[in-house]
C-alpha positions as CSV (number, residue, x, y, z in Angstrom):
1,X,33.5,-107.1,106.7
2,X,34.1,-103.5,106.9
3,X,30.8,-101.5,107.0
4,X,29.9,-98.1,105.7
5,X,27.0,-95.9,106.0
6,X,27.5,-94.8,102.1
7,X,29.2,-96.6,99.8
8,X,29.4,-94.8,96.3
9,X,30.3,-96.8,93.0
10,X,31.7,-94.7,90.6
11,X,33.7,-91.4,91.4
12,X,33.0,-88.7,88.0
13,X,30.9,-85.4,89.1
14,X,27.9,-87.6,90.9
15,X,30.1,-89.9,93.1
16,X,32.4,-87.2,93.7
17,X,30.2,-84.9,95.0
18,X,27.8,-87.8,96.6
19,X,30.6,-88.9,98.9
20,X,32.1,-85.6,99.7
21,X,29.1,-84.0,101.1
22,X,27.8,-88.0,103.4
23,X,31.6,-87.7,105.0
24,X,30.8,-82.9,105.8
25,X,27.7,-84.7,106.8
26,X,30.1,-87.1,109.5
27,X,29.2,-90.6,107.6
28,X,31.8,-92.8,107.0
29,X,32.2,-93.2,103.4
30,X,33.4,-95.5,100.9
31,X,34.0,-94.5,97.1
32,X,34.4,-97.4,95.1
33,X,36.3,-97.2,90.9
34,X,36.9,-99.5,88.5
35,X,39.4,-97.8,86.5
36,X,43.1,-97.6,87.7
37,X,42.6,-93.9,88.8
38,X,40.1,-91.7,90.4
39,X,37.6,-89.4,87.8
40,X,35.1,-91.7,86.4
41,X,34.0,-91.2,82.7
42,X,34.7,-86.9,83.0
43,X,37.7,-86.9,84.0
44,X,39.2,-89.7,81.4
45,X,37.6,-89.9,78.2
46,X,34.2,-87.6,79.0
47,X,34.0,-83.4,80.4
48,X,37.6,-83.4,80.7
49,X,39.1,-84.9,77.7
50,X,37.2,-83.4,75.6
51,X,36.8,-79.5,76.7
52,X,40.6,-79.8,77.2
53,X,41.2,-81.6,73.4
54,X,38.7,-78.1,72.1
55,X,40.9,-75.7,73.8
56,X,44.5,-76.5,72.3
57,X,43.2,-77.3,69.1
58,X,41.4,-73.6,69.4
59,X,45.1,-72.3,70.7
60,X,47.3,-74.1,68.1
61,X,44.9,-73.2,65.4
62,X,45.4,-69.8,66.5
63,X,41.3,-70.0,65.2
64,X,40.2,-67.3,67.6
65,X,42.9,-65.0,65.9
66,X,41.8,-65.7,62.0
67,X,38.7,-63.3,62.0
68,X,42.1,-60.2,61.9
69,X,44.8,-62.3,60.4
70,X,42.6,-64.3,57.6
71,X,42.3,-67.8,57.1
72,X,45.7,-68.8,56.5
73,X,47.0,-68.1,60.2
74,X,48.2,-70.3,62.0
75,X,50.1,-70.7,65.9
76,X,51.8,-74.0,65.3
77,X,51.7,-75.0,61.3
78,X,51.3,-78.8,61.5
79,X,49.8,-79.8,64.3
80,X,49.7,-83.7,65.6
81,X,48.1,-86.1,68.0
82,X,51.3,-85.7,69.8
83,X,50.3,-82.4,70.4
84,X,46.7,-82.8,71.2
85,X,47.9,-85.8,74.0
86,X,50.6,-83.7,75.7
87,X,47.6,-81.2,77.3
88,X,45.2,-84.3,77.9
89,X,48.0,-85.8,80.0
90,X,48.4,-82.5,82.1
91,X,45.1,-81.7,82.7
92,X,44.0,-85.1,83.2
93,X,46.5,-85.7,85.9
94,X,45.6,-82.2,87.5
95,X,42.6,-83.5,87.7
96,X,42.5,-86.3,89.3
97,X,45.4,-85.1,91.7
98,X,42.7,-82.2,93.0
99,X,40.1,-85.1,93.5
100,X,42.2,-87.4,95.6
101,X,43.0,-84.5,98.1
102,X,39.7,-83.2,97.7
103,X,38.7,-87.0,99.4
104,X,41.8,-87.0,101.9
105,X,41.2,-83.5,103.9
106,X,36.9,-85.0,104.2
107,X,38.4,-88.3,105.4
108,X,36.5,-90.4,101.9
109,X,37.8,-94.0,101.4
110,X,38.8,-95.0,98.4
111,X,39.0,-98.8,96.8
112,X,40.2,-100.4,93.3
113,X,38.1,-102.8,91.3
114,X,34.7,-103.7,89.4
115,X,31.7,-103.8,91.9
116,X,28.6,-105.7,92.1
117,X,25.7,-106.0,94.6
118,X,25.0,-109.8,96.7
119,X,22.1,-107.8,98.0
120,X,20.7,-105.1,98.9
121,X,22.8,-104.5,101.9
122,X,26.1,-105.6,100.6
123,X,28.8,-105.4,97.7
124,X,31.7,-107.1,96.8
125,X,35.0,-105.6,94.6
126,X,37.1,-107.1,92.8
127,X,40.5,-105.5,92.4
128,X,42.7,-105.7,89.7
129,X,45.0,-108.5,91.4
130,X,43.6,-110.0,94.1
131,X,41.4,-111.5,95.7
132,X,37.7,-110.2,95.8
133,X,36.5,-108.5,98.9
134,X,33.0,-107.4,100.4
135,X,31.7,-105.1,102.1
136,X,28.4,-103.7,103.8
137,X,26.6,-100.3,103.8
138,X,23.4,-98.3,104.5
139,X,23.0,-96.7,102.0
140,X,24.6,-96.8,98.2
141,X,24.8,-95.0,95.2
142,X,25.6,-95.4,91.6
143,X,27.4,-93.2,89.5
144,X,28.7,-95.0,87.4
145,X,28.0,-92.6,83.9
146,X,28.0,-94.2,80.7
147,X,30.1,-95.8,77.6
148,X,29.7,-95.3,74.1
149,X,27.3,-97.4,72.3
150,X,29.1,-99.9,69.6
151,X,26.6,-101.2,67.9
152,X,27.7,-104.9,66.3
153,X,27.3,-104.1,62.8
154,X,30.1,-100.9,63.2
155,X,33.6,-102.4,62.8
156,X,35.0,-100.6,65.8
157,X,39.4,-100.6,65.5
158,X,40.3,-97.9,67.9
159,X,42.1,-95.9,65.0
160,X,40.0,-95.6,61.8
161,X,36.8,-96.5,63.5
162,X,36.2,-95.3,66.8
163,X,34.2,-93.5,69.5
164,X,34.5,-90.8,72.1
165,X,36.7,-92.8,73.9
166,X,39.2,-94.4,71.9
167,X,38.7,-90.9,69.9
168,X,40.6,-89.3,73.4
169,X,42.7,-91.8,74.3
170,X,45.1,-91.8,71.0
171,X,44.4,-88.7,69.6
172,X,45.4,-88.2,66.3
173,X,44.5,-85.6,63.8
174,X,43.0,-87.3,60.1
175,X,42.8,-86.3,56.8
176,X,39.1,-86.5,56.4
177,X,36.6,-87.2,59.7
178,X,32.8,-88.5,58.8
179,X,31.0,-88.2,63.0
180,X,28.0,-90.9,62.5
181,X,25.2,-89.3,65.0
182,X,24.7,-85.4,65.2
183,X,23.9,-85.5,69.0
184,X,26.0,-83.0,72.1
185,X,29.2,-85.0,71.6
186,X,29.4,-85.5,67.8
187,X,29.1,-82.1,67.4
188,X,31.8,-81.0,69.4
189,X,34.3,-83.5,68.5
190,X,32.5,-82.6,64.4
191,X,33.8,-79.0,65.1
192,X,37.0,-79.3,66.9
193,X,38.5,-81.1,64.2
194,X,36.9,-79.0,61.4
195,X,38.7,-75.8,63.4
196,X,41.7,-77.6,62.4
197,X,40.8,-77.3,59.2
198,X,39.6,-81.1,58.6
199,X,37.4,-81.8,56.3
200,X,34.3,-83.0,57.8
201,X,31.2,-84.7,57.2
202,X,27.9,-85.2,59.5
203,X,25.8,-88.3,59.0
204,X,22.6,-87.9,61.3
205,X,19.4,-90.1,60.5
206,X,16.8,-86.9,61.8
207,X,15.8,-84.5,60.0
208,X,17.2,-81.9,62.5
209,X,19.7,-81.3,65.7
210,X,20.0,-80.4,69.2
211,X,16.0,-80.5,69.1
212,X,16.2,-79.0,72.5
213,X,17.7,-76.1,71.1
214,X,16.4,-72.4,70.4
215,X,15.8,-73.4,66.1
216,X,17.2,-69.9,65.7
217,X,20.0,-70.2,67.2
218,X,21.0,-73.9,65.9
219,X,19.8,-72.9,62.0
220,X,22.8,-69.7,62.9
221,X,25.0,-72.1,64.2
222,X,24.3,-74.9,60.5
223,X,25.0,-71.6,59.0
224,X,28.3,-71.1,60.5
225,X,29.2,-74.7,60.0
226,X,28.6,-74.6,56.4
227,X,30.1,-71.8,55.7
228,X,33.4,-73.5,56.6
229,X,32.9,-76.5,54.7
230,X,31.1,-78.6,57.3
231,X,29.1,-81.1,55.4
232,X,25.6,-82.0,56.7
233,X,23.8,-85.1,55.8
234,X,20.6,-84.7,57.7
235,X,18.0,-88.2,57.3
236,X,20.7,-90.5,56.7
237,X,21.3,-93.4,58.2
238,X,24.8,-95.4,58.1
239,X,23.8,-99.0,57.1
240,X,26.9,-100.5,58.0
241,X,30.4,-99.2,57.8
242,X,33.6,-101.0,55.6
243,X,37.6,-100.5,55.5
244,X,38.7,-100.6,52.2
245,X,42.4,-101.8,51.2
246,X,44.1,-98.1,52.9
247,X,41.9,-98.7,55.8
248,X,40.3,-96.0,55.5
249,X,36.7,-96.4,57.1
250,X,33.5,-96.2,54.0
251,X,30.4,-95.5,55.4
252,X,27.5,-96.9,53.6
253,X,24.3,-94.3,53.6
254,X,20.7,-96.1,53.6
255,X,19.9,-94.2,49.9
256,X,23.4,-96.1,48.1
257,X,25.7,-93.5,48.8
258,X,29.4,-93.9,50.1
259,X,31.7,-91.9,52.5
260,X,35.2,-92.8,52.6
261,X,37.1,-90.9,55.2
262,X,40.4,-91.4,57.2
263,X,39.1,-91.9,60.3
264,X,34.7,-92.3,61.5
265,X,33.8,-91.2,64.6
266,X,30.7,-93.2,65.4
267,X,28.3,-91.2,68.4
268,X,24.7,-92.3,67.8
269,X,24.2,-92.9,71.8
270,X,25.5,-94.0,75.0
271,X,24.9,-96.9,77.5
272,X,24.2,-96.7,81.3
273,X,27.4,-98.7,83.0
274,X,25.3,-101.2,84.7
275,X,26.2,-104.5,82.8
276,X,28.4,-106.0,85.4
277,X,27.0,-104.5,88.8
278,X,25.1,-107.5,89.5
279,X,21.4,-105.2,89.6
280,X,19.8,-108.3,89.1
281,X,20.3,-109.5,93.1
282,X,19.3,-106.6,95.0
283,X,15.6,-106.5,92.1
284,X,16.5,-103.0,90.5
285,X,15.6,-103.5,86.4
286,X,17.9,-101.1,84.2
287,X,15.7,-99.5,81.5
288,X,16.5,-98.0,78.1
289,X,20.2,-99.6,76.9
290,X,21.0,-100.2,80.5
291,X,20.3,-96.6,82.5
292,X,18.3,-96.6,85.6
293,X,14.7,-94.9,86.5
294,X,15.3,-92.7,89.8
295,X,12.8,-90.9,91.8
296,X,13.2,-87.1,90.4
297,X,13.3,-85.7,93.5
298,X,15.5,-87.6,96.4
299,X,16.9,-90.0,93.1
300,X,16.0,-93.3,95.1
301,X,16.1,-96.3,92.9
302,X,13.2,-99.3,93.0
303,X,15.4,-100.2,95.9
304,X,15.0,-97.1,99.2
305,X,18.3,-97.7,100.2
306,X,19.9,-97.5,96.5
307,X,20.3,-94.0,94.9
308,X,21.6,-93.2,91.1
309,X,23.2,-90.3,90.1
310,X,24.8,-88.9,86.6
311,X,24.3,-89.6,83.3
312,X,23.5,-93.0,84.4
313,X,20.3,-92.0,85.2
314,X,20.1,-90.0,81.7
315,X,19.0,-86.5,80.6
316,X,20.3,-84.2,81.0
317,X,23.8,-85.5,81.2
318,X,25.9,-82.9,82.2
319,X,28.8,-82.6,85.3
320,X,26.8,-80.0,86.7
321,X,23.9,-81.4,87.3
322,X,25.6,-84.9,87.8
323,X,27.0,-83.1,90.7
324,X,23.6,-81.8,91.7
325,X,22.2,-84.8,91.8
326,X,24.6,-86.4,93.8
327,X,25.0,-84.0,96.3
328,X,20.7,-84.3,96.5
329,X,21.1,-88.1,96.6
330,X,23.7,-88.2,99.6
331,X,22.0,-85.3,101.7
332,X,18.2,-87.5,101.6
333,X,20.3,-90.5,102.4
334,X,21.4,-89.0,105.1
335,X,18.5,-87.6,105.9
336,X,19.6,-83.5,105.8
337,X,17.2,-81.1,105.1
338,X,17.3,-80.7,100.6
339,X,17.2,-77.4,99.3
340,X,14.7,-77.1,96.7
341,X,15.6,-77.8,92.9
342,X,16.1,-74.1,90.7
343,X,13.6,-74.0,88.0
344,X,15.9,-73.3,85.5
345,X,19.6,-74.6,85.0
346,X,22.3,-73.8,81.5
347,X,23.0,-76.6,79.4
348,X,26.2,-75.3,78.0
349,X,27.6,-77.5,74.7
350,X,31.4,-76.6,73.8
351,X,31.5,-77.1,70.2
352,X,33.1,-74.5,68.0
353,X,31.6,-72.0,68.6
354,X,29.7,-73.0,72.2
355,X,26.1,-73.3,72.5
356,X,24.1,-72.4,75.8
357,X,21.0,-72.2,77.0
358,X,18.5,-71.5,80.1
359,X,15.3,-71.1,79.8
360,X,12.8,-71.3,77.6
361,X,13.1,-71.4,73.9
362,X,10.4,-69.4,71.3
363,X,9.1,-73.0,70.7
364,X,8.2,-73.8,74.1
365,X,7.1,-70.2,74.9
366,X,4.6,-70.6,71.8
367,X,3.8,-73.9,73.0
368,X,2.6,-72.8,76.4
369,X,0.5,-69.7,74.7
370,X,2.9,-66.9,76.8
371,X,2.3,-63.7,74.6
372,X,6.0,-62.9,74.4
373,X,8.9,-60.7,72.6
374,X,12.2,-62.1,72.1
375,X,15.3,-59.6,71.2
376,X,18.8,-61.0,68.8
377,X,22.0,-59.1,69.6
378,X,25.1,-60.0,67.3
379,X,28.4,-60.3,68.8
380,X,29.8,-58.1,66.1
381,X,27.6,-55.3,67.2
382,X,29.7,-55.0,70.5
383,X,32.8,-53.1,70.7
384,X,34.0,-56.3,72.2
385,X,33.1,-58.1,69.6
386,X,35.1,-56.0,66.8
387,X,38.7,-55.7,69.7
388,X,38.7,-59.6,69.4
389,X,37.7,-59.9,65.7
390,X,34.1,-61.9,65.8
391,X,32.3,-62.6,62.9
392,X,29.3,-64.6,63.7
393,X,27.8,-64.9,67.3
394,X,24.4,-64.2,68.9
395,X,22.3,-64.1,71.9
396,X,18.8,-64.1,71.9
397,X,16.9,-63.4,75.0
398,X,12.6,-63.7,75.7
399,X,10.8,-61.7,78.0
400,X,6.9,-61.9,78.2
401,X,4.6,-59.2,76.9
402,X,2.9,-59.4,80.3
403,X,4.9,-59.1,83.3
404,X,8.4,-58.2,81.5
405,X,9.9,-60.9,83.2
406,X,12.8,-63.3,81.2
407,X,11.8,-66.5,80.0
408,X,15.3,-68.1,78.4
409,X,18.3,-66.6,77.2
410,X,19.9,-69.0,74.0
411,X,23.7,-67.8,73.3
412,X,25.9,-69.2,70.1
413,X,29.2,-67.6,69.6
414,X,32.3,-67.1,71.8
415,X,32.0,-67.6,75.4
416,X,28.6,-68.3,75.1
417,X,28.3,-70.9,78.5
418,X,30.4,-68.4,80.9
419,X,28.0,-65.4,79.2
420,X,24.9,-67.7,80.1
421,X,25.2,-67.7,83.7
422,X,23.8,-64.0,84.4
423,X,20.9,-65.0,82.3
424,X,20.8,-67.7,84.8
425,X,20.5,-65.7,87.9
426,X,18.3,-63.5,86.6
427,X,15.9,-66.2,85.3
428,X,15.7,-67.8,88.6
429,X,15.2,-64.8,90.2
430,X,12.5,-63.8,88.6
431,X,13.7,-60.5,87.3
432,X,12.5,-58.7,84.5
433,X,13.6,-56.8,81.4
434,X,14.2,-53.4,83.1
435,X,17.1,-55.3,84.5
436,X,19.0,-54.6,81.6
437,X,18.2,-51.8,80.3
438,X,18.3,-50.4,83.7
439,X,22.2,-51.5,84.9
440,X,25.2,-50.6,83.5
441,X,27.8,-53.5,82.5
442,X,31.4,-53.2,81.5
443,X,32.6,-51.8,78.8
444,X,33.9,-53.3,76.4
445,X,32.5,-56.9,77.0
446,X,30.7,-59.5,75.2
447,X,28.0,-59.6,78.3
448,X,26.9,-56.2,76.0
449,X,25.1,-58.0,74.3
450,X,22.7,-59.0,77.3
451,X,21.5,-54.7,76.6
452,X,21.4,-54.8,73.3
453,X,19.1,-57.9,73.2
454,X,16.7,-55.7,75.7
455,X,16.5,-52.6,74.1
456,X,15.9,-54.8,70.8
457,X,13.3,-56.7,72.7
458,X,11.9,-53.9,73.9
459,X,11.8,-51.6,70.8
460,X,9.4,-54.0,70.0
461,X,7.3,-54.2,72.8
462,X,4.0,-52.0,73.7
463,X,4.9,-48.6,75.1
464,X,2.6,-49.2,77.7
465,X,5.0,-48.3,80.5
466,X,7.5,-45.7,80.2
467,X,11.0,-47.8,80.8
468,X,13.3,-45.5,83.1
469,X,16.3,-43.6,81.7
470,X,15.5,-45.1,78.4
471,X,17.8,-41.8,77.0
472,X,20.6,-42.7,78.6
473,X,20.5,-46.6,78.3
474,X,19.9,-46.1,74.8
475,X,23.6,-43.8,74.3
476,X,25.6,-45.5,72.2
477,X,24.2,-45.9,68.4
478,X,24.5,-49.5,67.5
479,X,22.0,-50.5,70.8
480,X,19.5,-48.7,69.5
481,X,18.7,-51.2,67.0
């Protein structure tokens, strides 16, 4: 029986980072992946496919140019599923090659098959074709990710009734789309297909969506969706789904309404992919749809030599944070120093338009009783926004009145997930409003919105302290608010 210092189950963002970190510390590492190729959910059905699909749609539809050339503008007139699938396959192959090379140059071994724990020091792996192989380990990292939740009353057929996995496995452009669930995944796909001019209806049982995002940003986002024809049914629950004689999906709501669409995407939740891991042999008990509870600092499970990281442990379920979780788990398992986690990390939603946020929302600032002021910048106010033909998009910044420190940055619009990192750096370094006012930004750029929003907040702040060189900072009329 071959022995490894660290065995990682799963090769998604958390698994790959844990494996590479342990290997760099001189440990023998084995990665077990039950798919035919490496990459995990992130590469095959999650992060990479959805973002690739988004970029493909925006390019082929001419979405970014319609501000100048009109709503009828198209780069390709008839966009089909094969157009979407071609770029998906190219991107997937590239990501897998990069990962395989990264493992090879760091000496990480890989083994394909379904892993299950025999006890707290041994696993058995059943390959797709062959006999079960057993391995022993000092430490294990569970990074198996999640799978779409499939309730029994939904007649999934992977064509007219799909989940997020089957949607990208065989992409097609439906004549109409109903999305059940207004979480991150549901919102992303709803807006992507809306950009293809597919009539979209979003059904959400709650009265609000994306509650962790600043409400003013969500109000702007919803206004944008409704302005382009997306129907949003809040406070509505799907009782059952039927298929009519044409194979179209009929969603029956609890209030009696019936929604008919060529495709229904069920995106109301995900479950941890832990059902076949043999966790009962270790004493680890999953919670909340198969997810695992861990120590928030070390990422150890209730069994000290077995760790878990990534989506399988729940919030925030981001590829970026999953990577850090995997790295920290490996550092702790190998007895290496662990750096302190940053207080704030960015959250990105790759909808159309993008949403990104870091720090406190306005509601959180109020709950904490912090005196504050907020500033707004609209992308159409920037020269870069005008050059790009942007009609929507905004940035909101929140500052403490007492310390002038930045408390939060919230963006909806083109490039939001890229722009957010400026705010992230200033926030984690304890920067103030003065940084944005006193520093020069490339012109013309969307990043100039930081200065506009900061000046907007400054205009309403008490004038107890003069602002250095404010006249120079406000030279352009549109930045003066």
